[in-house]
N, CA, C and O of each residue as an XYZ file, in Angstrom:
420
protein
N    -101.700     19.880     77.988
C    -100.492     19.854     78.783
C     -99.482     20.849     78.224
O     -99.222     20.895     77.022
N     -98.934     21.624     79.112
C     -97.922     22.605     78.762
C     -96.608     22.158     79.394
O     -96.473     22.109     80.617
N     -95.649     21.835     78.542
C     -94.323     21.404     78.994
C     -94.403     20.210     79.935
O     -93.608     20.101     80.870
N     -95.348     19.321     79.696
C     -95.473     18.113     80.502
C     -96.189     18.296     81.827
O     -96.250     17.363     82.627
N     -96.729     19.475     82.074
C     -97.432     19.745     83.320
C     -98.894     19.999     82.987
O     -99.206     20.810     82.116
N     -99.793     19.301     83.684
C    -101.217     19.455     83.382
C    -101.762     20.736     84.013
O    -101.142     21.335     84.891
N    -102.938     21.133     83.536
C    -103.582     22.341     84.055
C    -103.963     22.167     85.520
O    -103.956     23.138     86.277
N    -104.295     20.951     85.928
C    -104.689     20.701     87.312
C    -103.528     20.941     88.270
O    -103.713     21.469     89.366
N    -102.344     20.552     87.849
C    -101.173     20.760     88.706
C    -100.849     22.242     88.847
O    -100.500     22.707     89.932
N    -100.966     22.979     87.751
C    -100.681     24.413     87.801
C    -101.744     25.142     88.627
O    -101.413     26.032     89.410
N    -103.003     24.775     88.459
C    -104.068     25.397     89.255
C    -103.947     25.033     90.730
O    -104.301     25.832     91.597
N    -103.450     23.831     91.020
C    -103.220     23.450     92.409
C    -102.127     24.313     93.029
O    -102.266     24.774     94.161
N    -101.043     24.532     92.292
C     -99.968     25.403     92.779
C    -100.485     26.823     92.967
O    -100.156     27.474     93.958
N    -101.285     27.305     92.036
C    -101.848     28.643     92.143
C    -102.764     28.768     93.357
O    -102.745     29.786     94.048
N    -103.554     27.748     93.615
C    -104.434     27.760     94.787
C    -103.630     27.754     96.071
O    -103.975     28.458     97.021
N    -102.569     26.975     96.114
C    -101.714     26.937     97.304
C    -101.073     28.299     97.539
O    -101.029     28.775     98.674
N    -100.576     28.931     96.475
C     -99.978     30.260     96.601
C    -101.010     31.266     97.101
O    -100.706     32.106     97.948
N    -102.238     31.177     96.573
C    -103.297     32.092     97.003
C    -103.592     31.942     98.491
O    -103.689     32.938     99.207
N    -103.735     30.714     98.957
C    -104.080     30.513    100.362
C    -102.909     30.800    101.298
O    -103.130     31.177    102.449
N    -101.682     30.634    100.840
C    -100.531     31.056    101.643
C    -100.560     32.576    101.809
O    -100.316     33.091    102.900
N    -100.857     33.287    100.723
C    -100.977     34.740    100.798
C    -102.118     35.182    101.691
O    -101.967     36.124    102.469
N    -103.248     34.521    101.590
C    -104.401     34.847    102.426
C    -104.105     34.596    103.899
O    -104.430     35.420    104.754
N    -103.491     33.458    104.189
C    -103.122     33.130    105.566
C    -102.118     34.145    106.106
O    -102.244     34.611    107.238
N    -101.128     34.480    105.293
C    -100.127     35.450    105.725
C    -100.711     36.821    105.980
O    -100.300     37.511    106.914
N    -101.664     37.223    105.161
C    -102.271     38.547    105.345
C    -103.057     38.627    106.649
O    -103.001     39.641    107.345
N    -103.778     37.579    106.979
C    -104.623     37.632    108.174
C    -103.897     37.278    109.462
O    -104.408     37.570    110.543
N    -102.728     36.661    109.387
C    -102.047     36.264    110.615
C    -100.850     37.131    110.958
O    -100.451     37.176    112.122
N    -100.270     37.812    110.004
C     -99.068     38.613    110.272
C     -99.448     39.966    110.854
O    -100.489     40.533    110.524
N     -98.594     40.466    111.716
C     -98.797     41.782    112.311
C     -97.855     42.821    111.740
O     -98.023     44.014    111.997
N     -96.857     42.389    110.965
C     -95.892     43.294    110.369
C     -96.433     43.779    109.021
O     -96.941     42.984    108.230
N     -96.325     45.068    108.767
C     -96.878     45.630    107.534
C     -96.147     45.137    106.285
O     -96.767     44.964    105.236
N     -94.846     44.912    106.387
C     -94.090     44.415    105.235
C     -94.521     42.986    104.903
O     -94.667     42.641    103.730
N     -94.721     42.161    105.915
C     -95.179     40.781    105.681
C     -96.584     40.773    105.080
O     -96.892     39.934    104.234
N     -97.421     41.689    105.506
C     -98.765     41.782    104.938
C     -98.705     42.216    103.473
O     -99.480     41.732    102.649
N     -97.796     43.120    103.154
C     -97.624     43.556    101.774
C     -97.137     42.406    100.895
O     -97.599     42.251     99.765
N     -96.218     41.608    101.402
C     -95.736     40.454    100.638
C     -96.848     39.428    100.439
O     -96.888     38.756     99.409
N     -97.744     39.301    101.401
C     -98.873     38.382    101.262
C     -99.840     38.850    100.173
O    -100.372     38.034     99.420
N    -100.062     40.143    100.091
C    -100.912     40.683     99.021
C    -100.272     40.424     97.662
O    -100.971     40.128     96.692
N     -98.952     40.534     97.587
C     -98.245     40.248     96.339
C     -98.410     38.776     95.947
O     -98.554     38.469     94.764
N     -98.391     37.871     96.915
C     -98.620     36.457     96.609
C    -100.014     36.238     96.035
O    -100.188     35.464     95.094
N    -100.995     36.912     96.597
C    -102.365     36.778     96.104
C    -102.472     37.291     94.670
O    -103.110     36.656     93.830
N    -101.857     38.426     94.389
C    -101.901     38.967     93.030
C    -101.148     38.075     92.040
O    -101.594     37.909     90.904
N    -100.032     37.510     92.445
C     -99.300     36.600     91.560
C    -100.092     35.334     91.278
O    -100.019     34.789     90.177
N    -100.832     34.870     92.244
C    -101.692     33.708     92.028
C    -102.775     34.018     90.997
O    -103.076     33.189     90.138
N    -103.353     35.201     91.083
C    -104.367     35.598     90.099
C    -103.764     35.711     88.700
O    -104.388     35.302     87.721
N    -102.562     36.260     88.605
C    -101.904     36.374     87.297
C    -101.621     34.997     86.714
O    -101.806     34.781     85.516
N    -101.180     34.081     87.535
C    -100.933     32.715     87.069
C    -102.216     32.061     86.580
O    -102.206     31.343     85.580
N    -103.321     32.306     87.276
C    -104.609     31.767     86.832
C    -105.016     32.337     85.474
O    -105.486     31.595     84.612
N    -104.844     33.638     85.276
C    -105.176     34.239     83.988
C    -104.392     33.590     82.858
O    -104.957     33.263     81.814
N    -103.107     33.404     83.060
C    -102.270     32.857     81.996
C    -102.634     31.414     81.696
O    -102.781     31.057     80.527
N    -102.784     30.580     82.699
C    -102.998     29.152     82.453
C    -104.396     28.887     81.902
O    -104.560     28.032     81.032
N    -105.397     29.598     82.387
C    -106.744     29.375     81.857
C    -106.853     29.890     80.430
O    -107.508     29.264     79.597
N    -106.218     31.022     80.136
C    -106.207     31.507     78.757
C    -105.478     30.530     77.844
O    -105.938     30.267     76.733
N    -104.360     29.993     78.290
C    -103.595     29.050     77.469
C    -104.387     27.757     77.244
O    -104.257     27.120     76.199
N    -105.201     27.378     78.222
C    -105.990     26.156     78.106
C    -107.209     26.367     77.209
O    -107.512     25.511     76.378
N    -107.909     27.484     77.361
C    -109.140     27.706     76.596
C    -108.883     28.261     75.198
O    -109.507     27.823     74.232
N    -107.974     29.215     75.087
C    -107.689     29.864     73.814
C    -106.175     29.872     73.578
O    -105.524     30.885     73.835
N    -105.610     28.780     73.102
C    -104.144     28.696     72.992
C    -103.526     29.690     72.007
O    -102.339     29.998     72.117
N    -104.298     30.193     71.053
C    -103.734     31.100     70.056
C    -103.728     32.551     70.512
O    -102.955     33.352     69.986
N    -104.565     32.910     71.472
C    -104.711     34.305     71.878
C    -103.832     34.617     73.082
O    -103.376     33.715     73.785
N    -103.599     35.921     73.310
C    -102.717     36.334     74.403
C    -103.434     37.208     75.435
O    -102.794     37.995     76.132
N    -104.735     37.074     75.532
C    -105.511     37.901     76.465
C    -105.113     37.695     77.914
O    -105.039     38.656     78.679
N    -104.855     36.452     78.299
C    -104.453     36.169     79.678
C    -103.118     36.787     80.022
O    -102.920     37.263     81.140
N    -102.195     36.784     79.064
C    -100.888     37.403     79.296
C    -101.022     38.910     79.443
O    -100.316     39.523     80.244
N    -101.920     39.505     78.677
C    -102.130     40.957     78.778
C    -102.723     41.309     80.140
O    -102.304     42.289     80.757
N    -103.684     40.532     80.616
C    -104.231     40.757     81.950
C    -103.153     40.566     83.018
O    -103.115     41.305     84.002
N    -102.292     39.591     82.827
C    -101.220     39.358     83.787
C    -100.239     40.517     83.831
O     -99.777     40.905     84.904
N     -99.920     41.070     82.666
C     -99.045     42.244     82.635
C     -99.712     43.427     83.334
O     -99.050     44.196     84.032
N    -101.018     43.569     83.145
C    -101.754     44.624     83.837
C    -101.714     44.407     85.354
O    -101.535     45.363     86.109
N    -101.878     43.165     85.800
C    -101.812     42.852     87.230
C    -100.427     43.167     87.780
O    -100.309     43.707     88.880
N     -99.377     42.839     87.029
C     -98.017     43.122     87.474
C     -97.792     44.628     87.585
O     -97.145     45.089     88.525
N     -98.318     45.391     86.638
C     -98.172     46.856     86.690
C     -98.912     47.438     87.884
O     -98.385     48.311     88.574
N    -100.123     46.967     88.135
C    -100.888     47.442     89.290
C    -100.190     47.048     90.591
O    -100.144     47.837     91.535
N     -99.646     45.832     90.645
C     -98.943     45.380     91.847
C     -97.687     46.210     92.096
O     -97.357     46.497     93.247
N     -96.982     46.598     91.034
C     -95.786     47.429     91.210
C     -96.161     48.811     91.743
O     -95.493     49.340     92.631
N     -97.227     49.389     91.202
C     -97.678     50.697     91.686
C     -98.162     50.593     93.132
O     -97.880     51.465     93.954
N     -98.884     49.530     93.427
C     -99.385     49.327     94.789
C     -98.238     49.148     95.763
O     -98.293     49.660     96.881
N     -97.207     48.436     95.365
C     -96.055     48.215     96.232
C     -95.305     49.519     96.483
O     -94.907     49.795     97.615
N     -95.112     50.310     95.453
C     -94.414     51.584     95.621
C     -95.177     52.509     96.560
O     -94.583     53.130     97.441
N     -96.481     52.601     96.376
C     -97.299     53.448     97.238
C     -97.330     52.919     98.669
O     -97.209     53.691     99.619
N     -97.489     51.626     98.823
C     -97.536     51.036    100.164
C     -96.209     51.201    100.895
O     -96.195     51.484    102.093
N     -95.099     51.029    100.190
C     -93.806     51.208    100.836
C     -93.589     52.661    101.255
O     -92.993     52.915    102.302
N     -94.061     53.614    100.457
C     -93.961     55.023    100.854
C     -94.765     55.292    102.118
O     -94.307     56.003    103.012
N     -95.955     54.726    102.189
C     -96.787     54.892    103.388
C     -96.139     54.218    104.584
O     -96.137     54.777    105.681
N     -95.588     53.028    104.391
C     -94.954     52.295    105.494
C     -93.720     53.039    105.993
O     -93.488     53.094    107.201
N     -92.930     53.608    105.099
C     -91.750     54.370    105.520
C     -92.164     55.591    106.338
O     -91.543     55.893    107.356
N     -93.206     56.292    105.901
C     -93.680     57.448    106.676
C     -94.247     57.028    108.024
O     -94.039     57.725    109.017
N     -94.956     55.910    108.082
C     -95.459     55.424    109.366
C     -94.319     55.043    110.294
O     -94.383     55.288    111.499
N     -93.279     54.446    109.738
C     -92.142     54.065    110.566
C     -91.436     55.299    111.117
O     -90.985     55.295    112.262
N     -91.338     56.350    110.314
C     -90.726     57.585    110.797
C     -91.535     58.211    111.927
O     -90.971     58.815    112.840
N     -92.849     58.067    111.865
C     -93.698     58.647    112.913
C     -93.740     57.805    114.183
O     -93.700     58.345    115.288
N     -93.819     56.489    114.029
C     -94.064     55.638    115.197
C     -92.886     54.764    115.602
O     -92.890     54.211    116.702
N     -91.868     54.622    114.736
C     -90.720     53.738    114.958
C     -91.138     52.289    115.188
O     -90.489     51.555    115.934
N     -92.226     51.888    114.540
C     -92.708     50.515    114.624
C     -93.459     50.178    113.341
O     -94.050     51.046    112.700
N     -93.422     48.891    112.980
C     -94.180     48.436    111.811
C     -95.252     47.422    112.183
O     -95.843     46.798    111.302
N     -95.507     47.252    113.461
C     -96.528     46.299    113.890
C     -97.901     46.963    113.851
O     -98.070     48.097    114.298
N     -98.867     46.244    113.315
C    -100.188     46.834    113.114
C    -100.904     47.137    114.424
O    -101.704     48.072    114.479
N    -100.642     46.381    115.465
C    -101.338     46.638    116.723
C    -100.735     47.819    117.491
O    -101.350     48.310    118.438
N     -99.553     48.280    117.101
C     -98.933     49.418    117.762
C     -99.148     50.732    117.023
O     -98.850     51.799    117.560
N     -99.656     50.670    115.812
C     -99.831     51.891    115.013
C    -101.237     52.429    115.236
O    -102.225     51.778    114.897
N    -101.315     53.626    115.810
C    -102.588     54.279    116.035
C    -102.677     55.608    115.301
O    -103.626     56.365    115.501
N    -101.706     55.894    114.462
C    -101.629     57.184    113.788
C    -102.785     57.382    112.800
O    -103.310     58.491    112.695
N    -103.185     56.354    112.088
C    -104.205     56.481    111.063
C    -105.641     56.406    111.611
O    -106.597     56.465    110.838
N    -105.793     56.278    112.912
C    -107.139     56.164    113.473
C    -107.855     57.508    113.538
O    -109.080     57.544    113.655
N    -107.132     58.590    113.467
C    -107.756     59.905    113.625
C    -107.817     60.650    112.338
O    -108.314     61.776    112.299
């Protein structure tokens, strides 16, 4: 138990966050909402790394290092995705996925 919270409760929260992100990614048509859903999925994975590492190897910090790596990759992915979304908006004046046909050719 970490701070009075069991591993099952933390993994349950992580699973809920993951499936909210998955649901949001597949149901949203707005590119910004889809990007936020991907961020939820990555944050869920980072939480899993930290809690499982803390449970299995309490003295080591491998899970935290993987989580920092995930956060760095997510920041780079967000910056690149936002640049692409801004350019798409300038071309099409829309952020809905069903209205964007620019990348098909």
